[in-house]
Every structure is written in structure tokens, then in C-alpha cells.
Backbone as numpy.savetxt, mean C-alpha at the origin, in Angstrom:
# Nx Ny Nz CAx CAy CAz Cx Cy Cz
21.47 -7.97 12.11 20.55 -8.24 11.31 19.20 -8.41 11.83
18.16 -7.93 11.08 16.86 -7.76 11.77 16.12 -9.07 11.20
15.14 -9.61 12.10 14.45 -10.67 12.02 12.95 -10.32 11.23
12.66 -11.08 10.27 11.28 -10.82 9.71 10.27 -11.44 10.46
9.07 -10.86 10.98 8.16 -11.30 11.56 6.88 -11.36 10.94
6.81 -11.07 9.56 5.66 -11.34 8.82 5.49 -12.76 8.35
4.31 -13.08 8.28 3.91 -14.51 7.87 4.13 -14.68 6.17
3.81 -13.64 5.59 3.92 -13.68 4.13 4.91 -12.81 3.65
5.65 -13.16 2.43 6.72 -12.60 2.09 6.49 -11.19 1.46
7.32 -10.30 1.60 7.08 -8.98 1.01 7.82 -8.84 -0.43
7.20 -8.31 -1.51 7.77 -8.04 -2.72 8.25 -6.53 -2.73
9.57 -6.33 -3.07 10.03 -5.04 -3.13 9.49 -4.54 -4.54
8.98 -3.18 -4.35 8.40 -2.35 -5.61 8.83 -0.91 -5.48
8.88 -0.36 -6.55 8.90 1.00 -6.51 8.14 1.67 -7.59
7.02 2.00 -7.17 5.74 2.40 -7.94 5.13 3.77 -7.37
4.90 4.63 -8.36 4.21 5.76 -7.95 2.81 5.63 -7.43
2.45 6.33 -6.31 1.20 5.97 -5.83 0.46 7.10 -5.37
-0.81 7.18 -5.21 -1.69 8.44 -4.49 -2.35 7.68 -3.37
-2.21 8.27 -2.12 -2.90 7.82 -1.16 -4.03 8.75 -0.82
-5.18 8.39 -0.65 -6.26 9.45 -0.35 -7.08 8.93 0.75
-7.28 9.83 1.77 -7.86 9.72 2.85 -9.50 10.14 2.84
-10.28 9.52 3.73 -11.62 10.02 3.76 -11.84 11.57 3.93
-10.83 12.16 4.38 -11.18 13.59 4.88 -10.67 14.63 3.72
-10.46 13.79 2.37 -9.87 14.59 1.27 -8.47 14.73 1.14
-7.70 14.41 2.08 -6.42 14.37 2.02 -5.86 13.59 0.63
-4.87 14.10 -0.01 -4.51 13.35 -1.21 -2.86 13.55 -1.24
-2.10 12.41 -0.97 -0.59 12.37 -0.97 0.05 11.56 -2.17
1.18 11.98 -2.71 1.71 11.30 -3.83 3.23 10.95 -3.44
3.43 9.63 -3.52 4.80 9.34 -3.39 5.12 7.90 -4.03
5.68 6.89 -3.27 6.20 5.51 -3.90 5.96 4.54 -2.81
5.45 3.27 -3.51 5.26 2.19 -2.76 6.78 1.47 -2.72
7.17 0.94 -1.31 8.41 0.49 -1.23 8.42 -1.04 -1.34
7.32 -1.60 -0.74 7.08 -3.25 -0.78 5.68 -3.42 -0.52
5.23 -4.66 -1.02 3.81 -5.12 -0.84 3.86 -6.66 -0.56
2.95 -6.96 0.03 2.64 -8.52 0.49 0.99 -8.73 0.13
0.79 -9.85 0.33 -0.76 -10.19 0.13 -1.45 -9.58 1.28
-1.06 -9.02 2.24 -1.83 -8.60 3.48 -1.65 -7.02 3.51
-0.79 -6.37 2.82 -0.54 -4.90 2.79 0.80 -4.38 2.21
1.07 -3.15 2.45 2.09 -2.41 1.79 2.76 -1.55 2.77
4.08 -1.09 2.38 4.64 0.07 3.05 4.74 1.21 1.84
4.32 2.26 2.24 4.34 3.40 1.40 5.20 4.51 1.65
6.38 4.98 1.05 6.98 6.09 1.57 6.38 7.31 1.30
6.37 8.14 2.45 5.78 9.34 2.30 6.66 10.45 2.74
6.83 11.52 2.20 7.70 12.58 2.53 7.42 13.14 3.94
6.04 13.22 4.21 5.68 13.64 5.68 4.51 12.89 6.28
4.51 12.79 7.61 3.45 11.91 8.16 2.20 12.66 8.27
1.34 12.67 7.47 0.04 13.29 7.40 -1.13 12.41 7.54
-0.80 11.10 7.49 -1.87 10.04 7.74 -1.78 9.33 9.15
-2.57 9.59 10.00 -2.65 9.03 11.24 -2.88 7.49 11.21
-2.47 6.74 12.22 -2.78 5.37 12.30 -4.24 5.23 12.51
-4.95 4.15 12.13 -6.05 3.71 12.02 -6.91 4.47 10.97
-6.30 5.29 10.22 -7.13 5.86 9.14 -7.34 5.03 8.01
-8.56 5.01 7.31 -8.77 4.20 6.11 -8.28 4.94 4.88
-7.75 4.33 4.00 -7.20 4.97 2.89 -7.43 4.32 1.53
-7.57 4.94 0.53 -7.58 4.44 -0.85 -6.14 4.56 -1.29
-5.83 3.57 -1.93 -4.42 3.55 -2.63 -4.54 3.41 -4.08
-4.31 4.45 -4.87 -4.21 4.49 -6.35 -3.01 4.31 -6.85
-2.83 3.32 -7.79 -1.43 3.02 -8.55 -1.88 3.13 -10.19
-1.78 4.48 -10.43 -2.17 4.78 -11.84 -1.10 4.05 -12.80
-1.49 3.52 -13.73 -2.94 3.40 -14.42 -3.46 2.07 -13.99
-2.90 1.37 -13.14 -3.06 -0.15 -12.67 -4.29 -0.19 -11.95
-4.68 0.52 -11.03 -5.79 0.19 -10.13 -5.61 0.70 -8.71
-6.72 0.35 -7.94 -6.90 0.94 -6.54 -6.93 -0.22 -5.57
-6.57 -0.05 -4.37 -6.66 -0.95 -3.32 -7.14 0.03 -2.04
-7.83 -0.89 -1.14 -8.24 -0.15 0.23 -7.61 -0.74 1.32
-7.29 0.07 2.31 -6.82 -0.53 3.63 -6.77 0.53 4.71
-6.22 0.03 5.87 -6.14 1.05 6.99 -4.65 1.07 7.45
-4.31 2.38 8.02 -2.85 2.61 8.44 -2.76 1.94 9.62
-1.76 1.15 9.68 -1.56 0.40 10.91 0.01 0.69 11.59
0.76 1.27 10.81 2.03 1.93 11.31 2.31 3.20 10.60
2.86 4.27 11.39 3.25 5.57 10.80 4.80 5.48 11.43
5.69 5.76 10.53 6.99 5.94 10.82 7.50 7.32 10.31
8.91 7.24 10.48 9.55 8.59 9.68 9.56 8.52 8.27
9.59 7.11 7.68 9.88 7.23 6.29 8.57 6.94 5.51
7.37 6.60 6.18 6.17 6.46 5.63 5.04 5.75 6.41
4.14 5.12 5.72 3.13 4.33 6.39 3.09 2.79 6.03
2.43 1.94 7.03 2.20 0.73 6.63 0.83 0.71 6.53
0.24 -0.10 5.49 -1.31 -0.20 5.28 -1.52 -1.63 5.23
-2.46 -1.93 5.94 -3.14 -3.40 5.96 -4.39 -3.28 5.00
-4.38 -4.19 4.19 -5.42 -4.24 3.19 -6.82 -4.73 3.91
-7.95 -4.09 3.71 -9.20 -4.40 4.11 -9.56 -5.62 3.37
-10.74 -6.16 3.53 -11.19 -7.19 2.82 -11.13 -6.85 1.38
-10.56 -7.63 0.60 -10.40 -7.18 -1.01 -11.53 -8.17 -1.83
-12.06 -7.53 -2.79 -13.00 -8.11 -3.79 -12.01 -8.77 -4.81
-12.76 -9.48 -5.68 -11.99 -10.30 -6.69 -11.30 -9.45 -7.69
-11.66 -8.30 -8.10 -10.91 -7.49 -8.91 -9.58 -6.87 -8.13
-9.68 -6.43 -6.97 -8.58 -6.18 -6.07 -7.66 -7.42 -6.01
-8.17 -8.51 -5.95 -7.37 -9.80 -5.65 -6.56 -9.94 -6.77
-7.22 -9.93 -8.06 -6.32 -9.95 -9.27 -5.32 -8.74 -9.46
-5.63 -7.66 -9.12 -4.76 -6.62 -9.21 -3.64 -6.88 -8.29
-3.98 -7.20 -7.16 -2.77 -7.48 -6.08 -1.88 -8.69 -6.84
-2.52 -9.75 -7.11 -1.76 -10.87 -7.64 -0.81 -10.32 -8.76
-1.14 -9.39 -9.64 -0.37 -8.90 -10.69 0.82 -7.92 -10.03
0.42 -7.18 -8.88 1.38 -6.55 -8.22 2.70 -7.44 -7.76
2.12 -8.56 -7.22 3.13 -9.55 -6.50 3.99 -10.22 -7.38
3.38 -10.38 -8.59 4.18 -11.33 -9.68 4.95 -10.41 -10.40
4.61 -9.29 -10.57 5.34 -8.31 -11.44 4.63 -8.13 -12.83
3.60 -8.54 -12.85 2.71 -8.43 -14.15 1.67 -7.25 -14.00
1.95 -6.01 -14.66 1.23 -5.01 -14.43 0.34 -4.59 -15.62
0.21 -5.48 -16.70 -0.60 -4.92 -17.79 -2.05 -5.34 -17.31
-2.89 -4.30 -17.68 -4.31 -4.29 -17.24 -5.07 -5.33 -18.12
């Protein structure tokens, strides 16, 4: 049994996502889980290095921004940067399961 080290609970999700890097890279896959601080995104291949800043688009719901803090065989862990009030409302909807715009 693995021990949870996060301070805030993760919400399991499975939503289509587009991850965009500042270098023009655009990858499509799925979110596996999200917390108030970040999310894990399943990616078929590891093309986003750690420390890169990314935009996370979850169509048609909205966008979030963060930086890659973990790169693994299954995907990337992204920690959210300071989020504005619109992003905070969107994140609240993700965490509660309310996806209506």
C-alpha cells in the first residue's frame, strides 16, 4: 500500500486535455486526477521536460497554467501557477464535478 504525501486530496477525473508548451508543442491526452494545487496528465510520450511552463486546455470548459514538476512513464505532474479568479472558479468546478460553463 502506498502512502499519500499530498496535503490536499486529489479528485479522480478522466477528461480530454490539450497541453501546450511555450515552444509551440501541443499534445492531446487525458487528465487522470486534479487537486487544488495541480494535476496529473496521462501522456503517450514524454515530450514535456520538467520545469517547463504549460497551458492546459480542457475544451470546452477552460484553461489553466502551471509548470511541469514531475515527468514519469505514464505522463506529467503539473503544479498550478498563481491562478486568477476565473481559473479558481474553473478549478472549483473541476474539483466538484460541475463542468457547466
